[in-house]
C-alpha positions in Angstrom: -35.5 -8.7 -47.5 -37.7 -8.1 -50.6 -40.8 -6.0 -50.2 -43.6 -8.4 -49.3 -46.8 -8.9 -51.2 -48.0 -10.1 -54.6 -46.4 -8.5 -57.8 -49.4 -6.3 -58.4 -49.2 -4.8 -54.8 -45.5 -4.2 -55.3 -46.1 -2.4 -58.6 -48.7 -0.2 -56.9 -46.3 0.5 -54.0 -43.5 1.5 -56.5 -45.9 3.8 -58.4 -47.1 5.4 -55.2 -43.5 6.0 -54.0 -42.5 7.5 -57.4 -45.5 9.9 -57.4 -44.9 10.8 -53.7 -41.5 12.1 -54.8 -43.3 14.9 -56.5 -45.6 16.1 -53.8 -46.2 19.8 -54.2 -44.4 22.6 -52.4 -44.0 26.2 -53.7 -44.7 27.0 -57.3 -45.8 24.4 -59.9 -44.4 23.8 -63.4 -45.6 22.4 -66.6 -43.6 22.5 -69.9 -43.4 21.6 -73.5 -40.2 20.5 -75.3 -37.6 23.2 -76.0 -36.3 22.6 -79.5 -33.2 24.8 -78.8 -31.6 22.2 -76.5 -29.8 18.9 -77.4 -32.1 17.0 -75.0 -35.9 17.7 -75.0 -37.0 19.4 -71.8 -40.3 17.5 -71.3 -42.1 15.3 -68.9 -40.3 12.0 -68.2 -42.2 8.9 -69.3 -43.1 6.6 -66.4 -40.5 4.1 -67.5 -37.9 6.9 -67.1 -38.8 7.2 -63.5 -39.6 3.5 -62.6 -36.3 2.3 -64.1 -34.6 -1.0 -63.5 -32.4 0.7 -60.9 -35.5 2.2 -59.1 -37.5 -0.9 -59.1 -34.6 -3.0 -58.0 -33.8 -0.6 -55.2 -37.2 -1.2 -53.7 -37.7 -4.8 -54.7 -34.4 -5.9 -53.3 -34.5 -3.5 -50.4 -36.0 -4.0 -47.0 -38.1 -2.3 -44.4 -36.1 -0.7 -41.6 -36.1 -2.5 -38.3 -37.9 -0.8 -35.4 -34.5 0.0 -33.8 -33.3 1.6 -37.1 -36.5 3.7 -37.3 -36.2 4.8 -33.7 -32.5 5.7 -34.2 -33.4 7.7 -37.3 -36.2 9.6 -35.6 -34.1 10.4 -32.5 -31.1 11.5 -34.5 -28.5 11.2 -31.8 -25.2 10.6 -33.6 -21.7 11.5 -32.4 -20.6 11.7 -36.0 -21.8 15.3 -35.9 -19.6 16.3 -32.9 -17.3 19.0 -34.3 -13.6 18.8 -33.8 -11.6 21.9 -32.9 -10.1 23.4 -36.0 -6.5 24.6 -36.0 -7.4 27.6 -38.2 -5.1 26.7 -41.1 -7.3 24.1 -42.7 -8.2 24.6 -46.4 -11.9 24.8 -47.3 -13.1 21.5 -48.6 -10.9 19.5 -46.3 -12.6 16.2 -45.3 -12.6 15.9 -41.6 -14.4 12.6 -41.4 -16.6 10.3 -43.4 -18.7 7.3 -42.5 -20.7 4.8 -44.5 -24.4 4.4 -43.7 -27.5 2.6 -44.9 -29.9 5.0 -46.6 -33.3 5.0 -44.8 -36.2 6.9 -46.2 -39.9 6.6 -45.2 -39.1 3.4 -43.3 -37.4 1.7 -46.4 -33.8 0.8 -46.8 -33.3 0.6 -50.5 -30.8 -1.7 -52.2 -28.2 -0.8 -54.7 -26.9 2.4 -53.1 -23.6 3.0 -51.3 -23.8 6.1 -49.0 -21.5 8.1 -46.8 -21.9 10.9 -44.3 -19.3 13.7 -44.7 -18.0 16.3 -42.3 -15.8 19.0 -43.9 -14.3 22.5 -43.7 -16.1 25.3 -45.3 -16.3 29.1 -44.9 -18.8 31.6 -43.6 -19.7 34.9 -45.4 -17.2 36.8 -43.2 -14.3 34.7 -44.4 -13.9 32.5 -41.3 -13.7 28.8 -41.3 -16.9 26.8 -40.6 -17.9 23.1 -40.5 -20.4 21.6 -42.8 -21.9 18.1 -43.2 -23.3 16.3 -46.2 -24.5 13.0 -47.6 -23.1 11.3 -50.7 -25.1 8.5 -52.4 -23.6 6.4 -55.2 -25.4 3.7 -57.2 -23.8 0.3 -57.1 -22.6 -0.5 -60.6 -19.5 -1.2 -62.5 -18.7 2.4 -63.2 -15.5 2.7 -61.4 -13.7 5.4 -63.3 -13.9 9.2 -63.7 -16.7 8.9 -66.3 -19.2 8.8 -63.4 -20.9 12.2 -63.2 -21.1 13.8 -59.8 -24.2 16.0 -59.1 -24.3 18.5 -56.3 -28.0 18.3 -55.5 -29.4 21.1 -53.4 -32.7 20.4 -51.9 -35.5 22.9 -51.3 -34.5 22.8 -47.7 -35.0 26.1 -45.9 -34.9 24.8 -42.3 -33.3 27.1 -39.8 -33.4 24.5 -37.0 -31.1 21.6 -36.3 -31.5 18.0 -37.4 -33.8 19.0 -40.3 -31.4 18.7 -43.2 -30.4 16.0 -45.7 -28.2 14.1 -43.2 -31.2 13.6 -41.1 -33.7 13.0 -43.9 -31.7 10.3 -45.6 -31.0 8.4 -42.3 -34.6 8.1 -41.3 -35.2 11.5 -39.6 -37.9 14.1 -40.1 -40.0 11.9 -42.4 -42.6 14.6 -43.0 -40.1 17.1 -44.3 -41.3 18.2 -47.8 -37.9 18.9 -49.2 -36.8 15.3 -48.8 -39.9 14.0 -50.5 -39.5 16.4 -53.4 -35.9 15.2 -54.0 -36.7 11.5 -54.4 -37.9 11.8 -58.1 -34.9 13.7 -59.5 -32.4 11.7 -57.3 -33.9 8.4 -58.6 -33.3 9.6 -62.2 -29.7 10.6 -61.4 -28.9 7.3 -59.8 -30.4 5.5 -62.7 -28.0 7.4 -65.0 -25.1 6.3 -62.8 -24.5 9.7 -61.2 -23.2 10.1 -57.7 -25.1 12.7 -55.7 -23.7 15.0 -53.0 -26.3 16.9 -50.8 -24.9 19.4 -48.4 -26.7 20.4 -45.1 -25.4 24.0 -45.5 -23.7 23.9 -42.1 -23.6 21.0 -39.6 -27.0 19.3 -39.5 -26.8 18.8 -35.7 -25.5 22.3 -34.8 -28.2 23.7 -32.4 -27.5 27.2 -33.5 -29.7 28.7 -36.2 -28.7 27.6 -39.7 -27.9 30.0 -42.4 -29.6 28.0 -45.1 -31.0 31.1 -46.8 -27.7 32.9 -47.1 -26.8 32.2 -50.7 -23.1 33.0 -50.5 -22.7 30.7 -47.5 -24.7 27.9 -49.3 -22.6 28.4 -52.5 -19.4 27.8 -50.7 -20.9 24.9 -48.8 -21.8 23.2 -52.1 -18.3 23.6 -53.6 -16.5 22.5 -50.5 -18.9 19.6 -50.1 -17.8 18.4 -53.6 -14.2 18.9 -52.7 -14.7 16.7 -49.6 -16.6 14.1 -51.6 -13.6 13.6 -53.8 -11.5 12.5 -50.8 -13.9 9.7 -49.6 -12.7 7.2 -52.2 -16.2 6.3 -53.5 -16.2 4.3 -56.8 -15.8 6.7 -59.7 -15.8 9.8 -57.6 -12.5 11.5 -58.2 -11.1 15.0 -58.4 -11.3 14.9 -62.2 -14.9 13.7 -62.2 -17.3 15.7 -64.4 -19.6 17.7 -62.1 -23.1 19.2 -62.4 -25.3 21.1 -60.0 -29.0 21.0 -59.4 -30.8 23.4 -57.1 -34.5 24.0 -56.5 -36.3 26.7 -54.6 -34.0 27.7 -51.7 -31.5 25.1 -52.9 -31.4 26.9 -56.2 -29.9 29.9 -54.5 -27.0 27.8 -53.2 -26.5 26.1 -56.6 -26.5 29.4 -58.4 -23.9 30.9 -56.1 -21.8 27.8 -56.4 -21.9 28.2 -60.2 -20.9 31.9 -59.9 -18.1 31.1 -57.4 -16.7 28.0 -59.1 -14.4 29.8 -61.7 -12.5 31.7 -59.1 -13.2 29.8 -55.8 -12.9 26.2 -56.9 -11.4 26.2 -60.5 -10.2 22.6 -60.0 -13.9 21.4 -60.0 -15.0 20.5 -63.5 -18.5 22.1 -63.2 -20.0 21.6 -66.6 -23.7 22.4 -66.1 -26.2 23.8 -63.6 -30.0 23.5 -63.3 -31.8 26.2 -61.4 -35.5 25.2 -60.8 -38.1 27.5 -59.3 -35.5 29.4 -57.4 -35.3 32.8 -55.6 -33.0 35.2 -57.4 -33.7 38.2 -55.2 -34.2 37.8 -51.5 -35.6 41.3 -50.9 -38.1 40.9 -53.7 -39.2 37.5 -52.3 -39.6 38.8 -48.8 -41.6 41.7 -50.0 -43.8 39.6 -52.3 -44.6 37.0 -49.7 -44.7 39.2 -46.6 -48.4 38.8 -46.2 -49.1 36.0 -48.7 -49.1 32.2 -48.8 -45.4 32.1 -48.2 -45.3 34.5 -45.2 -43.8 31.9 -43.0 -41.0 31.2 -45.5 -40.4 35.0 -45.8 -40.0 35.3 -42.1 -37.7 32.2 -41.9 -35.6 33.8 -44.7 -34.8 36.7 -42.5 -33.9 34.4 -39.6 -31.7 32.2 -41.9 -29.9 35.3 -43.2 -29.3 36.6 -39.7 -27.5 33.3 -38.9 -24.8 34.5 -41.2 -25.4 38.3 -40.8 -25.8 38.9 -37.0 -25.7 42.6 -37.7 -29.4 42.3 -38.7 -30.3 42.1 -34.9 -33.8 41.0 -35.7 -35.0 40.4 -32.1 -34.4 44.0 -31.2 -36.9 45.0 -34.0 -39.7 42.5 -33.1 -42.8 42.7 -30.9 -43.1 40.1 -28.1 -45.3 38.0 -30.5 -42.7 38.4 -33.2 -39.9 37.2 -30.9 -41.9 34.2 -29.8 -42.4 33.2 -33.4 -38.8 33.8 -34.3 -37.6 31.6 -31.4 -40.0 28.9 -32.5 -38.8 29.0 -36.2 -35.1 29.1 -35.2 -35.5 25.6 -33.7 -37.9 24.2 -36.3 -37.8 22.4 -39.6 -39.4 23.9 -42.7 -42.7 22.1 -42.2 -43.4 24.7 -39.4 -43.2 27.5 -41.9 -46.4 26.3 -43.6 -48.4 27.1 -40.5 -48.4 30.9 -40.9 -49.8 31.6 -44.3 -51.0 35.2 -45.0 -49.5 36.5 -41.7 -48.9 40.2 -42.2 -45.2 40.3 -41.2 -45.1 44.0 -40.6 -47.3 43.5 -37.6 -44.4 41.5 -36.0 -42.1 44.6 -36.1 -42.4 47.3 -33.5 -41.9 49.9 -36.2 -44.7 48.5 -38.4 -42.3 48.5 -41.3 -42.5 45.9 -44.0 -39.5 43.7 -43.4 -38.2 44.2 -47.0 -37.9 47.9 -46.2 -36.1 47.7 -42.9 -32.9 49.9 -43.5 -30.5 47.5 -41.6 -31.5 44.6 -43.9 -30.7 46.2 -47.2 -27.0 45.5 -47.3 -27.7 41.9 -46.5 -30.2 41.6 -49.3 -27.8 43.2 -51.7 -25.0 40.8 -50.7 -27.2 37.9 -51.7 -28.3 39.2 -55.0 -27.4 36.8 -57.9 -25.9 37.9 -61.2 -24.2 40.9 -59.8 -20.5 40.0 -59.5 -19.6 37.0 -61.6 -20.9 34.8 -64.4 -21.5 31.1 -63.6 -19.1 28.5 -64.8 -20.4 25.9 -67.3 -23.8 25.9 -69.0 -26.9 26.9 -67.1 -30.6 25.9 -67.5 -33.2 28.0 -65.7 -36.6 26.5 -65.5 -39.4 28.6 -64.0 -43.0 29.7 -64.3 -43.6 32.3 -67.1 -46.3 34.1 -65.0 -47.6 34.3 -61.5 -50.9 32.6 -62.4 -51.1 29.9 -59.7 -52.2 30.4 -56.2 -49.2 28.3 -55.1 -46.7 30.8 -56.5 -44.6 32.6 -53.8 -41.8 34.0 -55.9 -42.2 36.8 -58.4 -41.3 35.3 -61.8 -40.0 38.5 -63.2 -37.0 38.2 -60.9 -36.0 35.0 -62.7 -36.3 36.5 -66.2 -34.2 39.4 -65.0 -31.5 37.1 -63.7 -31.4 35.2 -67.0 -30.8 38.4 -68.9 -28.0 39.4 -66.5 -26.3 36.0 -66.9 -26.7 36.2 -70.7 -25.2 39.7 -70.8 -22.2 38.3 -68.9 -21.7 35.7 -71.6 -23.2 32.7 -69.8 -24.3 29.8 -72.1 -27.8 29.8 -70.7 -31.1 28.2 -71.6 -34.3 29.7 -70.2 -37.4 27.5 -70.1 -40.5 29.5 -69.1 -43.2 27.1 -67.9 -47.0 27.0 -67.9 -47.8 27.0 -64.2 -51.5 27.9 -64.3 -53.9 26.2 -61.9 -55.6 24.7 -64.9 -52.5 22.6 -65.6 -52.6 21.2 -62.1 -56.1 19.9 -62.7 -55.9 18.8 -66.4 -52.3 17.4 -66.5 -51.6 16.0 -63.0 -48.7 13.7 -64.1 -47.0 16.5 -65.9 -47.6 18.8 -63.0 -46.3 16.3 -60.5 -43.1 15.3 -62.3 -42.1 18.8 -63.5 -42.9 20.4 -60.2 -39.5 19.5 -58.9 -37.5 19.7 -62.1 -37.6 16.0 -63.2 -37.9 17.3 -66.8 -34.4 18.8 -66.6 -32.5 15.8 -65.3 -31.8 14.3 -68.8 -30.4 17.6 -69.9 -28.1 17.9 -66.9 -26.7 14.4 -67.2 -26.2 14.9 -71.0 -24.3 18.1 -70.5 -22.2 16.7 -67.6 -21.1 13.4 -69.2 
């Protein structure tokens, strides 16, 4: 059913949805073209966002039925019931897949084929684990291996269940910022004919706390999600497909570890390029920087997400009663909850009064999740991040990103670094640039060009 209303109303709705894709979360970015790259890294023109594919997806789509909306919000789906593993499965094995209709913000867009995936992955201790993901492929005539496949990692930092991409893209958690922030870049990728695979970093419906912040766990989930996607049989998605990775904020950690792991962990994947946008290169530094700032909730959630993969952290034993209550709440919450505790001095939640970045039992875990220590990424890398902490929205020390770029460069990585103007003045004086570049939409053309 076409979207109702006169043409002008439909145009306004399309524009509003495109801009909503860029709603702010975390640091902001504004850039000028980088002459050292084959494709200019600059703000996309409106016509590059509202493409024929984008307009057609909404014009020829339909509103979800009340039952579909209810089912999406409730999120009960036996697809996520985990089978018992034998123990000899290979990471990346597809356990099951199922087609579904994409539903986002009450709209079922046209022109997309989509599948839910359940697959075998690994935890940081080397044991087998189960992950889920969604794959979305534009409907076109591109049925061969020239179709690029992009592992898109959202800024999803949720420790709770039913908060992740599998929920977001089937009508669940409609207020989750990470889903909204993904719409713009994904629209560009679909318009370029790319298939997109977004992993939940674990099983979306698993009630246990999710290890979304554990970069090594996320990196393996990304690569094994791509392996599983190759088995689905989607048009043009094959084991010899060219692959790119795009990760933003917390998703940038998983994408970066995937790039570092690919040469030795998944050499059969043709990973040609990776975009890392506004990411967190150093977990300890981030926790310390945000421990009593705007991102205090996310710093606390980072510890809980790490503990899901590193139970030796034993966080509850170190917390006050108030700290344990907040931890229990966050373990069952989506990331929208983490915005509710800005400027909370996290050391007051610990019985020792120690800043969490300095807790001795956490240091080995922080070190295990440092990027750029053990291996160089496969393929080309583009890092796009603020050049200075000159915005009130910044929650990550930008010096960490510059240091990571230098480590990668010293390892021989073909890397492009784009320092961005993230000042508060840019937010006010150039809102369109601010909105589109906030979530890396200025990097998508570069990624597609390098992958094809």
